[in-house]
N, C-alpha and C positions, 0 to 999 in steps of 0.2 A: 744817433751815433755820437762819436767824439766831438763833432762840431757843435752839438747841442749843449754840451757842457761848457765849451768855450764861449758860446753865445750867452749862456746864463750868467757867466761871470763878467760880461760886458754890461749888464744892467746897472743903471745908476743907483739902484737900491743897495744899501749896505747895512748890516751884513745880509747875505743870502741865508735862507733858512733850509737846512737839510734835515730831513726826517728819516726815521728808520722803522721798518716793519719786518717781522719774521713771517715769511710765506707759510701759511697753514696754521697760524695762531690768531684767534682761538680755533679757527678752521679756515679752509681755503676761501670759501665765499666771503666770510667776514673780513679776512685779511685783504681781500680784493677791495671790499667796501672801504676799509681804512685808507688804503692808498688813494682811492678816488676822493675821499674827504680831504686828505692831506693836499692833494693837487688843487682841489676846489677852494681850500683855505689859504692858498698862496705858497705852498712849499715849493721852493725853486728847484730842488733836486731830491729824489727819494731813493733811499737805500732799500733794496729788497734782498733779505737774507735767505739763502737756501739753508734749511735746517741741517744741523750736524750734531752728532751725539756728544762731542767733546769740544765745545767752542771756547778755546783757551783764553781768548782775549775778552770774553764776556763774563759779566758778573751774574749774580743769582737771578735777576729778573729776566734777562735775555736768554740765559741758559734754560730756565724753566719754560720759556716760550718755545725754544728749540725742541725740548723734550716732548712738550705737548703736541707740537706739529708732527714729530716723528711717530708719536703714539696714534696720531690721526692717519698715519699711513702716507704722509706727504713725501714725495721723492723728487729728485732734481727735475725729471721730465715735467712734473706738475708745476714746478716753479717756472721753468722756461715757458710753459704754456700760459701761465698767469701773466708773466712779463710781456709776452707777445700780445696778449689781449689788451693789456693796459697801455702799452707803448703805442699801439695803433690809434688810440683816441685821446691820450692825455698830452698836454703840452710840456709837463714837467719831465725832464730827463730822468731815466731810471739807472741806478748803479747796482750791479749784482755783487753781493757780499757773500762770501763762503770761506770754508777752510780747506787747506791744501789737499786733504784726502779725497775730496770729491772731484776736483779736476784731474788728479792723478788717476783715480779709478776710471773716469771717463776717457782719459787721455787728454793731455793739455791742448793739443790741436783741436780735438773734438769739442772740448769745453769752450775754447775761445770762439769756435765757429757757431756753437749753440747760442752763446751770449749775443753774438752779432745778429744771428738769424732771429732771435727773440726781440731785437730792437733796443737792447741795452746800449747805454752810452759809455759805460766804463765798468771796471772790475776792481774790487778790493779784496785781497786774500791776506788777512792779518798774519797768519802763521807760515807764509811761504816767502822766505827771504829771496830777494831778486838774484842773489849770487849762489844759491844752493840748489839751483835747478839745472838739469843738463841742457835746458833750452834757454835762450835769451828771452825772458818773460816780457820785458817791455816791447821788444821787436815783434814777438808773437802776437800780442794784443794789438799793436799798432797796425799790423797787416790786416787785421779784421776791422779796422776803423774804430777801435775802442781805446779809451784812456786807461792807462795802467796807473792806479792811484796807490802810492805807498803810505804805509802807516808808520809814523815816527813818534818817538817818545822821549821825554826828558831823560838825560843820562846817556844817550847814545854818544859814542866817541865821535869827535869832530871829523876824523878821516872817513869813517863809515857814513856819517851823516851827509858829507859832501858827495859821496858815491851815490847814495840813494836819491838825493835831490837832483843830481845830474841826469837820472834816468826817469824821473817823474814826468807825467804829462797831464794836462788839464788843470789839476790843482794838487796840493799837498794836504793830507789829513794828518794833523798833529794832535796828540793826546795832551791833555793839560796835567796829567799825572801818570805815574807808572802804575801798573796793576791792571785791573779789569774795568769794564764798563759798569755804570751804576750811578744813580742820582746821588749827589752830595749837596751839602748846604752851602759851601763856599768854594770859590776858585782859588787854588793854592798859588802862592807867590811864585813858586818855582815854575808853575805852568805859564804864568805871564812872562817870566824871564825867558822861558823856552821860545815863546812866540817871537820875542825880540831877537834872539839868536838866529832863528830860522829866517826871519825877515832879512837879516844881513847877508844870508847865504843863498837866497833864492829869490828870483823875480816872479815865481808863480803865485797865483792866489793861494791863500792859506785858509783852511777850514779847521776849526778847533772843536774838539769833542771830548767825551769821557767825563761824565758827571754833571753836565748841564741840566738844570731842572727847573729853572724859573726865568721869567722875563727880566729879573734883575741881573742874572748872569748875562743875558743878551746885551743889556745896557752897558755892562762892564766891558764887554768885548767888542762892541759894534765899531769902534774906531781903531781896533787893533788887528782884526782879521776880516777877510772877505766873506766868510761864511761861518755859521755855528751849526753844530750837529746835535740833535736831541733824539735819543732812542729810548733808553730804559724808562724815563719819566713818562713817555707817551704810552708805553705798555701799562705802567702803573695807573695812569689816568684812565685808560680804557677799563682796566679791572675794577676801578672804583666807581666810574661814572659812565661807562659805555661810550658809544659813538658821540652822543651830545657832549660828553666831557672832553673829547678830543677837539671837537669843533670849538668849544669855549676856550680851551687852552691855546689853540693855535691863533684864534682871533686876538687874544690877549697878547701873545707874542708879537703878532704883526703890529699891534698898537705901539709896543715898545720899540720895534725896529724903525718905525716911521716917525717916532717922536724925536724931538731935539734932545741931545745929551744934556744932562744936568751938570 
């Protein structure tokens, strides 16, 4: 539950490694194995995405994974079952990621209750602004013992940014660029400047994502944020090298996390 995320960010290790998987890609059983490997290789928190047909914040790689999972017939109930099975035996907290249509179709109260019953520690809904719901989303998830994790991006107006940060719990997920997810070759300067801005406005731990694809990115960010998020690159790695490729990449990342900065 929520306390698991809080405990994770108390670890002396920095930055924490947050990884991402689309439930049902390439199929449910293999995505379950990928989560197990991530936890076994030291991922501190794992995002499990419920597939959706139009994932607006995601680039081509994660969108393709969503579409394949839907073609496989994966539905929210399958994802909750998968999270429940994994949460019962893994130490790494699980964060459920999805898009607003799914919780609205289920009913927001029902969705929050299902996330909690599955053993998730928090929820991230990229396209559901906190102030455009008839319900108080942070309070709704808080009642279920879940962290409500906001997604913020460079270019947000300062007034709105303050409102979002005031309602966050657990940690803040900031994107290093505007646009969608997807591996890139370099971290943009405006992303680094955004980290500094948010740091001045919030005392919560910061997790940076969108585009991270190499241990070198981790070395660049390790003294600027409390966590780094890697998603698209892990899917690309699986497509190229399978499960052994994920193991190798995560081991390489851990080596850079634990090495001294240059």
